[in-house]
NUFI-368801 format. One record per atom (N, C-alpha, C): residue number from 0; atom name; x, y, z. Coordinates in steps of 0.02 Angstrom, whole numbers, plus 50000, padded with zeros to 5 digits. Atoms other than C-alpha are relative to their C-alpha. Example, Ala and Ser with C-alpha at 12.3 -4.5 7.8 and 13.67 -1.06 7.14 Angstrom:
BEGIN
     i   at       u       v       w
     0    N   50045   49941   50000
     0   CA   50615   49775   50390
     0    C   50045   50060   50000
     1    N   49958   49941   49997
     1   CA   50684   49947   50357
     1    C   49961   50055   50037
END
This chain:
BEGIN
     i   at       u       v       w
     0    N   49948   50041   50029
     0   CA   50675   51382   50386
     0    C   49972   49932   49982
     1    N   50023   50066   50023
     1   CA   50649   51222   50291
     1    C   50057   49951   50007
     2    N   49952   50055   49998
     2   CA   50737   51060   50326
     2    C   49965   49939   49973
     3    N   50033   50057   50031
     3   CA   50689   50920   50210
     3    C   50048   49944   49988
     4    N   49957   50057   50014
     4   CA   50753   50747   50181
     4    C   49960   49946   49966
     5    N   50027   50060   50031
     5   CA   50720   50599   50071
     5    C   50037   49943   50033
     6    N   49967   50049   49958
     6   CA   50757   50457   50189
     6    C   50034   49947   49958
     7    N   49966   50055   50034
     7   CA   50879   50322   50141
     7    C   49950   49945   49988
     8    N   50053   50047   50016
     8   CA   50769   50198   50050
     8    C   50006   49935   50037
     9    N   50004   50066   49969
     9   CA   50714   50044   50144
     9    C   49972   49953   49948
    10    N   50023   50043   50053
    10   CA   50700   49905   50017
    10    C   49994   49929   50025
    11    N   50011   50069   49981
    11   CA   50631   49731   50039
    11    C   49989   49961   49935
    12    N   50009   50040   50060
    12   CA   50654   49605   49898
    12    C   49971   49933   50020
    13    N   50032   50063   49984
    13   CA   50543   49454   49898
    13    C   49978   49966   49937
    14    N   50021   50038   50058
    14   CA   50514   49318   49772
    14    C   49930   49973   50008
    15    N   50068   50025   49988
    15   CA   50347   49275   49853
    15    C   49950   50048   49972
    16    N   50051   49954   50027
    16   CA   50189   49344   49770
    16    C   49967   50040   50054
    17    N   50036   49958   49953
    17   CA   50100   49487   49855
    17    C   49931   49973   50009
    18    N   50066   50026   49983
    18   CA   49931   49455   49935
    18    C   49943   50040   49969
    19    N   50053   49960   50028
    19   CA   49836   49594   49845
    19    C   50027   50037   49940
    20    N   49982   49960   50058
    20   CA   49835   49692   49685
    20    C   49959   50063   50000
    21    N   50035   49935   50001
    21   CA   49781   49869   49646
    21    C   49985   50018   49928
    22    N   50019   49973   50064
    22   CA   49685   49934   49498
    22    C   49970   50068   50011
    23    N   50023   49930   49992
    23   CA   49665   50122   49486
    23    C   49997   50020   50072
    24    N   49995   49977   49931
    24   CA   49719   50145   49667
    24    C   49958   49961   50049
    25    N   50042   50039   49955
    25   CA   49598   50012   49738
    25    C   50034   49934   50014
    26    N   49966   50062   49982
    26   CA   49676   49867   49832
    26    C   49949   49944   50002
    27    N   50044   50057   50003
    27   CA   49593   49701   49792
    27    C   50039   49937   50010
    28    N   49965   50063   49995
    28   CA   49634   49518   49825
    28    C   50030   49980   49934
    29    N   49966   50018   50062
    29   CA   49758   49455   49698
    29    C   49976   49934   49974
    30    N   50015   50063   50032
    30   CA   49714   49319   49575
    30    C   50063   49979   49963
    31    N   49939   50023   50031
    31   CA   49865   49218   49525
    31    C   49984   49943   49953
    32    N   50014   50048   50052
    32   CA   49876   49103   49375
    32    C   50061   49954   49993
    33    N   49945   50048   50005
    33   CA   49982   48951   49337
    33    C   50056   50028   49958
    34    N   49942   49979   50039
    34   CA   50156   48984   49273
    34    C   50053   49948   50007
    35    N   49946   50047   49998
    35   CA   50311   48885   49235
    35    C   50059   50030   50036
    36    N   49941   49975   49964
    36   CA   50480   48901   49319
    36    C   50002   49969   50068
    37    N   49996   50034   49936
    37   CA   50545   48839   49484
    37    C   49978   50044   50057
    38    N   50033   49962   49948
    38   CA   50467   48983   49581
    38    C   49925   49993   49988
    39    N   50069   50017   50018
    39   CA   50293   48904   49573
    39    C   49950   50047   50031
    40    N   50054   49959   49975
    40   CA   50133   49003   49595
    40    C   49938   49956   50008
    41    N   50062   50035   49990
    41   CA   49970   48937   49665
    41    C   49947   50025   49951
    42    N   50054   49982   50046
    42   CA   49817   48938   49553
    42    C   49933   49992   50034
    43    N   50066   50002   49970
    43   CA   49644   48978   49614
    43    C   49949   50009   49944
    44    N   50050   49996   50052
    44   CA   49494   48946   49503
    44    C   49931   49992   50032
    45    N   50069   50010   49980
    45   CA   49308   48962   49525
    45    C   49967   49955   49949
    46    N   50033   50048   50046
    46   CA   49201   48823   49451
    46    C   49925   50009   50005
    47    N   50073   49992   50003
    47   CA   49023   48850   49395
    47    C   49970   49934   49975
    48    N   50029   50064   50019
    48   CA   48921   48690   49389
    48    C   49924   50004   50000
    49    N   50073   50008   50002
    49   CA   48743   48655   49337
    49    C   49985   49927   50017
    50    N   50013   50068   49978
    50   CA   48682   48502   49432
    50    C   49934   49976   49969
    51    N   50061   50027   50032
    51   CA   48560   48399   49331
    51    C   49978   49939   50041
    52    N   50028   50056   49963
    52   CA   48449   48282   49429
    52    C   49959   49956   49952
    53    N   50038   50044   50045
    53   CA   48370   48129   49347
    53    C   49926   50015   50002
    54    N   50072   49989   50006
    54   CA   48194   48152   49285
    54    C   49966   49933   49984
    55    N   50036   50062   50013
    55   CA   48064   48014   49281
    55    C   49954   50008   49940
    56    N   50046   49998   50057
    56   CA   47958   47969   49131
    56    C   49930   50020   50022
    57    N   50066   49980   49976
    57   CA   47807   47995   49239
    57    C   49990   50074   49999
    58    N   50004   49927   50001
    58   CA   47847   48179   49253
    58    C   49989   50025   49930
    59    N   50008   49980   50070
    59   CA   47860   48191   49064
    59    C   49929   49987   49977
    60    N   50068   50016   50022
    60   CA   47694   48105   49039
    60    C   49949   50048   50030
    61    N   50044   49950   49969
    61   CA   47611   48223   49162
    61    C   50003   50065   49963
    62    N   49992   49937   50036
    62   CA   47683   48370   49068
    62    C   49960   49999   49936
    63    N   50037   50004   50062
    63   CA   47610   48309   48906
    63    C   49925   49996   50012
    64    N   50071   50007   49986
    64   CA   47447   48275   48991
    64    C   49968   50064   50024
    65    N   50027   49937   49976
    65   CA   47427   48456   49049
    65    C   49961   50035   49945
    66    N   50036   49960   50049
    66   CA   47311   48577   48966
    66    C   50048   50046   49965
    67    N   49956   49957   50039
    67   CA   47384   48693   48836
    67    C   50024   50062   50039
    68    N   49976   49942   49961
    68   CA   47388   48848   48951
    68    C   50052   49980   50051
    69    N   49951   50021   49950
    69   CA   47478   48749   49086
    69    C   50066   49980   49968
    70    N   49938   50020   50034
    70   CA   47602   48674   48962
    70    C   50038   50062   49976
    71    N   49967   49939   50023
    71   CA   47637   48847   48890
    71    C   50033   50036   50058
    72    N   49971   49968   49941
    72   CA   47665   48915   49065
    72    C   50063   49964   50022
    73    N   49941   50038   49981
    73   CA   47787   48774   49105
    73    C   50057   50013   49952
    74    N   49949   49986   50050
    74   CA   47879   48805   48942
    74    C   50030   50069   50011
    75    N   49976   49931   49988
    75   CA   47891   48991   48981
    75    C   50048   50001   50059
    76    N   49957   50002   49941
    76   CA   47963   48954   49152
    76    C   50068   49968   49983
    77    N   49938   50034   50020
    77   CA   48090   48835   49074
    77    C   50044   50047   49959
    78    N   49961   49952   50041
    78   CA   48142   48967   48947
    78    C   50031   50054   50044
    79    N   49974   49948   49955
    79   CA   48159   49099   49084
    79    C   50058   49973   50041
    80    N   49946   50030   49960
    80   CA   48265   48980   49188
    80    C   50063   49993   49958
    81    N   49942   50008   50043
    81   CA   48378   48942   49040
    81    C   50034   50067   49986
    82    N   49973   49934   50012
    82   CA   48398   49127   49001
    82    C   50038   50026   50061
    83    N   49967   49977   49938
    83   CA   48440   49164   49183
    83    C   50067   49965   50010
    84    N   49938   50037   49991
    84   CA   48569   49025   49192
    84    C   50052   50020   49948
    85    N   49954   49978   50053
    85   CA   48644   49080   49026
    85    C   50030   50068   50016
    86    N   49974   49934   49981
    86   CA   48658   49260   49086
    86    C   50049   49995   50057
    87    N   49955   50009   49943
    87   CA   48737   49202   49248
    87    C   50067   49973   49978
    88    N   49938   50029   50026
    88   CA   48865   49096   49155
    88    C   50039   50052   49960
    89    N   49966   49949   50040
    89   CA   48903   49238   49034
    89    C   50032   50052   50044
    90    N   49971   49951   49954
    90   CA   48928   49359   49178
    90    C   50062   49975   50034
    91    N   49941   50029   49967
    91   CA   49048   49241   49265
    91    C   50059   49996   49952
    92    N   49946   50003   50049
    92   CA   49148   49214   49106
    92    C   50029   50069   49986
    93    N   49976   49932   50012
    93   CA   49157   49402   49077
    93    C   50042   50025   50058
    94    N   49961   49980   49941
    94   CA   49216   49433   49256
    94    C   50068   49966   50001
    95    N   49937   50036   49999
    95   CA   49348   49298   49239
    95    C   50048   50027   49947
    96    N   49958   49974   50054
    96   CA   49410   49369   49074
    96    C   50030   50067   50020
    97    N   49975   49935   49979
    97   CA   49425   49543   49149
    97    C   50050   49994   50057
    98    N   49955   50009   49943
    98   CA   49510   49478   49306
    98    C   50067   49972   49979
    99    N   49938   50030   50023
    99   CA   49641   49384   49207
    99    C   50042   50051   49963
   100    N   49957   49954   50037
   100   CA   49791   49486   49148
   100    C   50003   49980   49927
   101    N   49995   50014   50071
   101   CA   49796   49501   48959
   101    C   50070   49977   49983
   102    N   49933   50023   50020
   102   CA   49939   49414   48869
   102    C   50045   50059   49985
   103    N   49952   49947   50013
   103   CA   50091   49525   48871
   103    C   49989   50063   50041
   104    N   50015   49941   49960
   104   CA   50011   49649   48993
   104    C   50020   49988   50072
   105    N   49976   50008   49931
   105   CA   50103   49668   49158
   105    C   49949   50030   50048
   106    N   50046   49972   49951
   106   CA   49996   49696   49314
   106    C   50027   50065   50029
   107    N   49978   49936   49972
   107   CA   50000   49865   49398
   107    C   50032   49989   50068
   108    N   49968   50003   49935
   108   CA   50109   49895   49549
   108    C   49950   50021   50054
   109    N   50043   49981   49943
   109   CA   50028   49914   49721
   109    C   50034   50057   50036
   110    N   49972   49940   49967
   110   CA   50057   50088   49793
   110    C   49957   50016   50060
   111    N   50035   49984   49937
   111   CA   50010   50122   49974
   111    C   50027   50067   50025
   112    N   49980   49933   49977
   112   CA   50019   50309   50007
   112    C   49965   50014   50066
   113    N   50029   49992   49933
   113   CA   49993   50331   50193
   113    C   49987   50074   50015
   114    N   50015   49930   49982
   114   CA   49919   50488   50273
   114    C   50062   50036   50027
   115    N   49945   49959   49974
   115   CA   50035   50630   50318
   115    C   50001   49996   50076
   116    N   49992   50000   49927
   116   CA   50103   50618   50495
   116    C   50031   50067   50020
   117    N   49977   49933   49981
   117   CA   50117   50794   50566
   117    C   50008   50005   50076
   118    N   49986   49988   49929
   118   CA   50193   50844   50733
   118    C   50026   50071   50009
   119    N   49975   49933   49981
   119   CA   50220   51014   50814
   119    C   50036   49993   50067
   120    N   49961   50008   49939
   120   CA   50359   51020   50943
   120    C   50033   50065   50021
   121    N   49965   49941   49973
   121   CA   50430   51155   51055
   121    C   50068   49978   50027
   122    N   49934   50016   49975
   122   CA   50610   51165   51111
   122    C   50030   50060   50036
   123    N   49962   49948   49965
   123   CA   50728   51263   51221
   123    C   50059   50019   49956
   124    N   49945   49980   50044
   124   CA   50845   51364   51108
   124    C   50069   49990   50031
   125    N   49934   50009   49967
   125   CA   50983   51349   51238
   125    C   50020   49927   50006
   126    N   49985   50071   49995
   126   CA   50969   51160   51241
   126    C   49953   49960   49955
   127    N   50045   50035   50047
   127   CA   50886   51089   51084
   127    C   50007   49924   50007
   128    N   49997   50073   49994
   128   CA   50843   50902   51085
   128    C   50046   49969   49947
   129    N   49952   50033   50045
   129   CA   50960   50779   51001
   129    C   49970   49982   49933
   130    N   50031   50021   50063
   130   CA   50834   50726   50869
   130    C   49976   50059   49957
   131    N   50020   49942   50038
   131   CA   50805   50905   50809
   131    C   50055   50020   49951
   132    N   49950   49977   50048
   132   CA   50893   50958   50648
   132    C   50027   50068   50020
   133    N   49971   49936   49979
   133   CA   51013   51103   50678
   133    C   49969   50059   49963
   134    N   50025   49938   50030
   134   CA   50949   51280   50647
   134    C   50057   50036   49964
   135    N   49952   49957   50034
   135   CA   51036   51394   50524
   135    C   50008   50064   50040
   136    N   49987   49938   49965
   136   CA   51110   51556   50586
   136    C   49944   50050   49988
   137    N   50053   49950   50005
   137   CA   50976   51685   50623
   137    C   49930   49971   49998
   138    N   50066   50031   50004
   138   CA   50833   51559   50616
   138    C   49973   49986   50070
   139    N   50033   50014   49936
   139   CA   50708   51538   50758
   139    C   49965   49933   50001
   140    N   50039   50062   50004
   140   CA   50608   51388   50698
   140    C   50015   49966   49933
   141    N   49989   50036   50063
   141   CA   50607   51258   50561
   141    C   49945   49948   49989
   142    N   50047   50052   50020
   142   CA   50497   51136   50467
   142    C   50041   49943   49970
   143    N   49963   50059   50022
   143   CA   50571   50962   50446
   143    C   49953   49953   49963
   144    N   50042   50044   50041
   144   CA   50492   50863   50303
   144    C   50040   49939   49979
   145    N   49963   50063   50013
   145   CA   50544   50681   50287
   145    C   49957   49954   49957
   146    N   50035   50045   50046
   146   CA   50486   50583   50134
   146    C   50031   49930   50004
   147    N   49976   50069   49992
   147   CA   50499   50394   50157
   147    C   49970   49957   49945
   148    N   50025   50047   50049
   148   CA   50483   50256   50028
   148    C   50028   49931   50013
   149    N   49981   50069   49988
   149   CA   50488   50068   50046
   149    C   49975   49958   49941
   150    N   50018   50040   50058
   150   CA   50490   49951   49896
   150    C   50011   49926   50013
   151    N   49994   50073   49996
   151   CA   50459   49764   49894
   151    C   49988   49972   49930
   152    N   50002   50024   50069
   152   CA   50492   49673   49730
   152    C   49999   49923   49999
   153    N   50003   50073   50008
   153   CA   50443   49495   49682
   153    C   50007   49981   49927
   154    N   49990   50021   50069
   154   CA   50482   49395   49527
   154    C   50000   49925   49992
   155    N   49996   50070   50018
   155   CA   50487   49228   49439
   155    C   50068   49986   49970
   156    N   49935   50019   50026
   156   CA   50651   49141   49404
   156    C   49993   49936   49959
   157    N   50003   50059   50044
   157   CA   50660   49022   49256
   157    C   50071   49978   49983
   158    N   49933   50027   50008
   158   CA   50812   48912   49247
   158    C   50012   49982   49927
   159    N   49979   50018   50068
   159   CA   50903   48897   49080
   159    C   50044   49938   50002
   160    N   49958   50059   49988
   160   CA   51039   48779   49138
   160    C   50025   50005   50072
   161    N   49977   50003   49931
   161   CA   51138   48744   49296
   161    C   50026   50066   50026
   162    N   49969   49938   49977
   162   CA   51218   48916   49301
   162    C   49968   50062   49968
   163    N   50032   49943   50033
   163   CA   51100   49027   49199
   163    C   49925   49998   50012
   164    N   50073   49995   49990
   164   CA   50923   49089   49231
   164    C   49977   50070   49979
   165    N   50030   49936   50018
   165   CA   50804   49230   49187
   165    C   49950   50019   50053
   166    N   50046   49975   49948
   166   CA   50716   49334   49320
   166    C   49952   50050   49968
   167    N   50051   49955   50025
   167   CA   50552   49418   49273
   167    C   49966   50034   50059
   168    N   50032   49962   49946
   168   CA   50485   49557   49385
   168    C   49925   49995   49991
   169    N   50072   50012   50005
   169   CA   50304   49513   49421
   169    C   49959   50039   50052
   170    N   50037   49965   49947
   170   CA   50258   49610   49579
   170    C   50043   50056   50030
   171    N   49966   49943   49967
   171   CA   50304   49780   49651
   171    C   49950   50031   50049
   172    N   50039   49965   49948
   172   CA   50235   49849   49814
   172    C   50041   50058   50026
   173    N   49966   49942   49972
   173   CA   50278   50023   49873
   173    C   49957   50032   50055
   174    N   50033   49964   49946
   174   CA   50235   50108   50037
   174    C   50033   50069   50005
   175    N   49976   49931   49999
   175   CA   50251   50298   50040
   175    C   49977   50034   50065
   176    N   50016   49964   49939
   176   CA   50256   50409   50194
   176    C   50029   50071   49997
   177    N   49974   49932   49990
   177   CA   50279   50592   50237
   177    C   49992   50018   50073
   178    N   50001   49977   49931
   178   CA   50326   50647   50413
   178    C   50022   50074   50001
   179    N   49986   49929   49995
   179   CA   50320   50834   50446
   179    C   50000   50021   50073
   180    N   49994   49975   49932
   180   CA   50380   50914   50607
   180    C   50019   50074   49999
   181    N   49983   49929   49992
   181   CA   50377   51100   50647
   181    C   50030   50009   50069
   182    N   49964   49986   49938
   182   CA   50505   51146   50779
   182    C   49999   50075   50013
   183    N   50002   49929   49983
   183   CA   50479   51312   50868
   183    C   50007   50008   50076
   184    N   49995   49988   49928
   184   CA   50527   51383   51038
   184    C   49934   50024   50028
   185    N   50062   49978   49968
   185   CA   50389   51419   51162
   185    C   49996   50076   49998
   186    N   50011   49928   50001
   186   CA   50315   51593   51144
   186    C   50026   50035   49937
   187    N   49976   49968   50061
   187   CA   50381   51623   50967
   187    C   49944   50040   49968
   188    N   50050   49956   50032
   188   CA   50293   51758   50865
   188    C   49957   49960   49950
   189    N   50046   50037   50045
   189   CA   50140   51697   50765
   189    C   50023   49999   49928
   190    N   49981   49999   50070
   190   CA   50213   51752   50598
   190    C   50055   49950   49985
   191    N   49948   50051   50010
   191   CA   50360   51633   50624
   191    C   49968   49932   49988
   192    N   50036   50063   50009
   192   CA   50241   51485   50644
   192    C   49965   49999   49932
   193    N   50035   49995   50064
   193   CA   50143   51546   50493
   193    C   50047   49986   49942
   194    N   49951   50012   50053
   194   CA   50300   51546   50388
   194    C   50017   49925   49995
   195    N   49984   50072   50001
   195   CA   50343   51367   50439
   195    C   49941   49959   49974
   196    N   50058   50034   50027
   196   CA   50165   51315   50398
   196    C   50000   50002   49924
   197    N   49993   49997   50073
   197   CA   50201   51374   50221
   197    C   50045   49945   49974
   198    N   49957   50056   50019
   198   CA   50344   51250   50211
   198    C   49962   49934   50003
   199    N   50039   50061   49993
   199   CA   50226   51116   50272
   199    C   49951   49992   49941
   200    N   50047   50003   50056
   200   CA   50098   51159   50137
   200    C   50035   49978   49936
   201    N   49963   50019   50061
   201   CA   50230   51141   50001
   201    C   50016   49925   50002
   202    N   49983   50072   49995
   202   CA   50286   50970   50065
   202    C   49938   49957   49987
   203    N   50061   50039   50009
   203   CA   50106   50907   50072
   203    C   49974   50006   49929
   204    N   50020   49992   50070
   204   CA   50072   50977   49898
   204    C   50036   49948   49956
   205    N   49962   50049   50039
   205   CA   50210   50868   49825
   205    C   49979   49929   50017
   206    N   50018   50068   49979
   206   CA   50153   50718   49925
   206    C   49932   49979   49971
   207    N   50065   50016   50028
   207   CA   49978   50729   49849
   207    C   50006   49958   49937
   208    N   49991   50036   50064
   208   CA   50044   50664   49682
   208    C   50055   49948   50005
   209    N   49946   50049   49993
   209   CA   50177   50549   49754
   209    C   49979   49930   49978
   210    N   50025   50066   50020
   210   CA   50068   50396   49722
   210    C   50004   49991   49924
   211    N   49996   50004   50073
   211   CA   50055   50434   49536
   211    C   50072   49996   49976
   212    N   49929   50003   50017
   212   CA   50242   50464   49528
   212    C   50028   49930   50012
   213    N   49975   50067   49984
   213   CA   50280   50299   49613
   213    C   49972   49948   49951
   214    N   50030   50047   50048
   214   CA   50159   50206   49498
   214    C   50034   50005   49932
   215    N   49967   49990   50065
   215   CA   50241   50281   49344
   215    C   50070   49970   50000
   216    N   49932   50027   49995
   216   CA   50415   50233   49404
   216    C   49997   49923   50002
   217    N   50004   50073   49993
   217   CA   50364   50056   49454
   217    C   49979   49967   49934
   218    N   50023   50029   50063
   218   CA   50278   50028   49286
   218    C   50057   49985   49952
   219    N   49943   50010   50044
   219   CA   50446   50042   49198
   219    C   50038   49936   50017
   220    N   49964   50060   49978
   220   CA   50513   49895   49299
   220    C   49956   49937   49996
   221    N   50045   50057   50000
   221   CA   50358   49784   49297
   221    C   50006   49962   49934
   222    N   49991   50041   50060
   222   CA   50383   49639   49176
   222    C   50071   49998   49973
   223    N   49930   49999   50022
   223   CA   50568   49677   49157
   223    C   50033   49932   50011
   224    N   49964   50064   49994
   224   CA   50678   49525   49126
   224    C   50075   50013   50008
   225    N   49929   49992   49986
   225   CA   50854   49509   49194
   225    C   50033   49932   49996
   226    N   49961   50062   50005
   226   CA   50979   49375   49146
   226    C   50048   49996   50059
   227    N   49954   50009   49943
   227   CA   51075   49304   49294
   227    C   50043   49938   49988
   228    N   49954   50057   50005
   228   CA   51224   49187   49305
   228    C   50032   49989   50068
   229    N   49967   50016   49937
   229   CA   51309   49099   49449
   229    C   49987   49929   50021
   230    N   50009   50068   49974
   230   CA   51328   48937   49542
   230    C   49938   49994   50043
   231    N   50059   49999   49957
   231   CA   51190   48985   49665
   231    C   49949   50048   49969
   232    N   50049   49958   50036
   232   CA   51046   49047   49558
   232    C   49949   50031   50047
   233    N   50046   49971   49952
   233   CA   50932   49073   49708
   233    C   50028   50064   50031
   234    N   49968   49941   49971
   234   CA   51055   49194   49787
   234    C   50005   50056   49949
   235    N   49996   49949   50053
   235   CA   51080   49284   49621
   235    C   49932   50031   49986
   236    N   50068   49975   50011
   236   CA   50892   49299   49599
   236    C   49980   50050   50054
   237    N   50015   49955   49945
   237   CA   50870   49376   49771
   237    C   50039   50065   49996
   238    N   49958   49940   50008
   238   CA   51013   49495   49738
   238    C   49972   50046   49946
   239    N   50030   49960   50055
   239   CA   50931   49551   49576
   239    C   49937   50036   50023
   240    N   50062   49969   49975
   240   CA   50763   49583   49660
   240    C   50016   50056   50048
   241    N   49979   49948   49952
   241   CA   50850   49681   49798
   241    C   50024   50062   49963
   242    N   49973   49943   50038
   242   CA   50939   49790   49669
   242    C   49944   50038   49965
   243    N   50056   49966   50032
   243   CA   50778   49826   49575
   243    C   49961   50042   50050
   244    N   50035   49962   49948
   244   CA   50693   49879   49737
   244    C   50038   50063   50018
   245    N   49958   49941   49985
   245   CA   50839   49996   49774
   245    C   49996   50051   49944
   246    N   50004   49954   50058
   246   CA   50833   50069   49598
   246    C   49934   50038   50000
   247    N   50066   49968   50000
   247   CA   50647   50105   49615
   247    C   49996   50055   50052
   248    N   50003   49949   49948
   248   CA   50662   50198   49780
   248    C   50048   50057   49986
   249    N   49953   49946   50018
   249   CA   50815   50293   49719
   249    C   49970   50047   49948
   250    N   50031   49959   50052
   250   CA   50721   50352   49566
   250    C   49942   50042   50028
   251    N   50055   49964   49969
   251   CA   50570   50400   49670
   251    C   50027   50060   50040
   252    N   49972   49946   49960
   252   CA   50677   50503   49790
   252    C   50029   50055   49956
   253    N   49970   49950   50045
   253   CA   50763   50589   49644
   253    C   49947   50043   49966
   254    N   50051   49962   50036
   254   CA   50604   50638   49552
   254    C   49953   50038   50047
   255    N   50041   49963   49952
   255   CA   50505   50687   49707
   255    C   50045   50050   50035
   256    N   49950   49952   49976
   256   CA   50606   50844   49738
   256    C   49967   50067   50015
   257    N   50031   49936   49982
   257   CA   50518   50986   49832
   257    C   50051   50054   50018
   258    N   49948   49954   49976
   258   CA   50685   51068   49876
   258    C   50001   50067   49962
   259    N   50000   49935   50035
   259   CA   50685   51200   49735
   259    C   49942   50044   50019
   260    N   50058   49960   49981
   260   CA   50510   51255   49783
   260    C   50007   50028   50070
   261    N   49989   49977   49932
   261   CA   50554   51266   49967
   261    C   50050   50058   50002
   262    N   49950   49947   50001
   262   CA   50707   51371   49929
   262    C   49972   50064   49969
   263    N   50031   49941   50031
   263   CA   50609   51487   49814
   263    C   49951   50033   50048
   264    N   50046   49972   49950
   264   CA   50477   51508   49949
   264    C   50037   50041   50052
   265    N   49960   49961   49952
   265   CA   50611   51562   50073
   265    C   50026   50064   49969
   266    N   49976   49939   50034
   266   CA   50677   51684   49943
   266    C   49945   50052   49994
   267    N   50056   49953   50008
   267   CA   50505   51760   49912
   267    C   49982   50033   50066
   268    N   50020   49975   49934
   268   CA   50470   51781   50098
   268    C   50058   50027   50042
   269    N   49941   49982   49962
   269   CA   50648   51821   50151
   269    C   50001   49963   50067
   270    N   50001   50044   49941
   270   CA   50633   51675   50273
   270    C   49950   50025   50053
   271    N   50052   49978   49954
   271   CA   50475   51751   50347
   271    C   50011   50069   50029
   272    N   49985   49934   49971
   272   CA   50550   51922   50380
   272    C   49960   50057   49967
   273    N   50037   49946   50032
   273   CA   50448   52022   50253
   273    C   49925   49990   50010
   274    N   50072   50001   49990
   274   CA   50261   52053   50240
   274    C   49962   49963   49946
   275    N   50034   50038   50053
   275   CA   50223   51939   50093
   275    C   49952   49949   50031
   276    N   50050   50047   49974
   276   CA   50065   51837   50123
   276    C   50024   49929   49985
   277    N   49974   50068   50006
   277   CA   50113   51656   50153
   277    C   49964   49961   49945
   278    N   50038   50037   50050
   278   CA   49973   51585   50046
   278    C   50021   50019   49930
   279    N   49979   49977   50066
   279   CA   50025   51692   49898
   279    C   50071   49978   49984
   280    N   49930   50021   50011
   280   CA   50209   51650   49921
   280    C   50004   49926   49982
   281    N   50001   50072   50014
   281   CA   50172   51463   49923
   281    C   49977   49987   49928
   282    N   50027   50010   50067
   282   CA   50067   51473   49765
   282    C   50050   50023   49947
   283    N   49951   49974   50048
   283   CA   50198   51579   49676
   283    C   50060   49954   49992
   284    N   49942   50044   50003
   284   CA   50341   51463   49721
   284    C   49983   49936   49962
   285    N   50020   50061   50034
   285   CA   50247   51308   49663
   285    C   49992   50012   49925
   286    N   50013   49985   50071
   286   CA   50193   51390   49500
   286    C   50064   50012   49962
   287    N   49939   49982   50035
   287   CA   50364   51458   49455
   287    C   50047   49940   49991
   288    N   49957   50059   50006
   288   CA   50459   51297   49491
   288    C   49970   49951   49950
   289    N   50032   50045   50048
   289   CA   50331   51196   49393
   289    C   50012   50024   49929
   290    N   49989   49972   50066
   290   CA   50351   51314   49245
   290    C   50071   49989   49977
   291    N   49930   50010   50018
   291   CA   50540   51304   49248
   291    C   50015   49926   49986
   292    N   49988   50071   50010
   292   CA   50531   51114   49257
   292    C   49972   49976   49934
   293    N   50032   50023   50062
   293   CA   50412   51091   49111
   293    C   50022   50039   49939
   294    N   49978   49958   50055
   294   CA   50477   51236   49004
   294    C   50067   50031   50016
   295    N   49934   49971   49984
   295   CA   50664   51256   49035
   295    C   50021   50051   49949
   296    N   49976   49947   50044
   296   CA   50741   51413   48964
   296    C   50064   49977   49965
   297    N   49941   50020   50039
   297   CA   50866   51377   48826
   297    C   50049   50057   49999
   298    N   49948   49948   49998
   298   CA   51028   51472   48847
   298    C   50019   50020   49929
   299    N   49979   49977   50066
   299   CA   51085   51580   48698
   299    C   50061   49961   49977
   300    N   49942   50035   50029
   300   CA   51202   51488   48583
   300    C   49994   49925   50006
   301    N   50009   50073   49994
   301   CA   51136   51315   48632
   301    C   49950   49975   49948
END
């Protein structure tokens, strides 16, 4: 038996900038740049300086007094030094240009997909624990899959007048989790456990791509501008960020939907009562649901 849930989203709205950014799934320290508006951002810059020390005329006269081979060698060293410093400066400028967000390009959201937390628990069928989901009639065991998502949204608020402002979404952090628990009575037949392991495999299959799904959803909100009105613009701004965080987790929970695959798997295996190989049943359920999702059958007359 499968028991799955998409937990009620925990959302945290914050107008403060996040401490790190992610590019292609790698978390790095964030670089923030100056911006206008009353939600100010700190600016960090690196400065490259070439320190020139005074030279004496005596040094110049000695240089001219050297033999031609020595003068040529000194000139070569000077050229090499200039080339090295030029390359170093060019590299720094290139790094800075790549690190700075391009005009009109919103930064990527930070997605933290945590490892799967799996637990196997036994119970007394005559007195099941309070935190165990109820079994359906005729079922001996169950797999409880709990997908969790937490969104934190930050933004900049620019005041138009005393009662109007514009909120721009500038930062989105999401933390994703999957908790899987297999509940089975002590001494249950091995094929029952094997069937529940199939449910676990399906849940973990969907969780593998949960990070990409969350990134795609968050990208639609990044850079979004929302007009707000009210006597307390700070309160309205926080309310807006909270609502965006809720919308993101709601959309994630809606699109991350392993339920049809879990139900089809139970249908293929008759809830573990037939002799269908679990591995084959899992693969068949995933394949068929994916096909129906990407290529829906059009009903006659539509």
